[in-house]
C-alpha positions, 0 to 999 in steps of 0.5 A: 076536778071535784065531783060527787059520785052516786052508787046504787046496787044490790049486794048479797048480805047474810043470804039475801040481797040488800039495796045499797045507795051511797054518795061520796065525793071524788077527785080526779086529775089530768086525763081522768078529770078531762074525761069526767068533764066531758061526760054527761050527768048520770053516765054509768061508769066504773071508777078505780082509785083509792079512798083517802082524806080530801086534804091534809086539813080535811079528814073527809074521805073522797075517792081519788080516781085513777082510772075510768071505764064507761058502761053502756046502758045495757051492760049497766042493767046486766051488771046490777041484775041479781045473779039468777037473772044474768 
């Protein structure tokens, strides 16, 4: 299963917080593909895996998902809050 992943967070850089927004393609197989196919759009999750070329012919990087962890809405808000607010 191919999909697009959108990431939004604040990350420390050079002593201040930087807003990070990125979009990357992803690919999942077997159990992870079934889990993703049943998830609602914009569901918070932590995806574990590795970056690799999409295929032998395409050098475009995609995230190959090996594990999925769904995040509850409240946990998602806390995780992205600056450390001083946690």
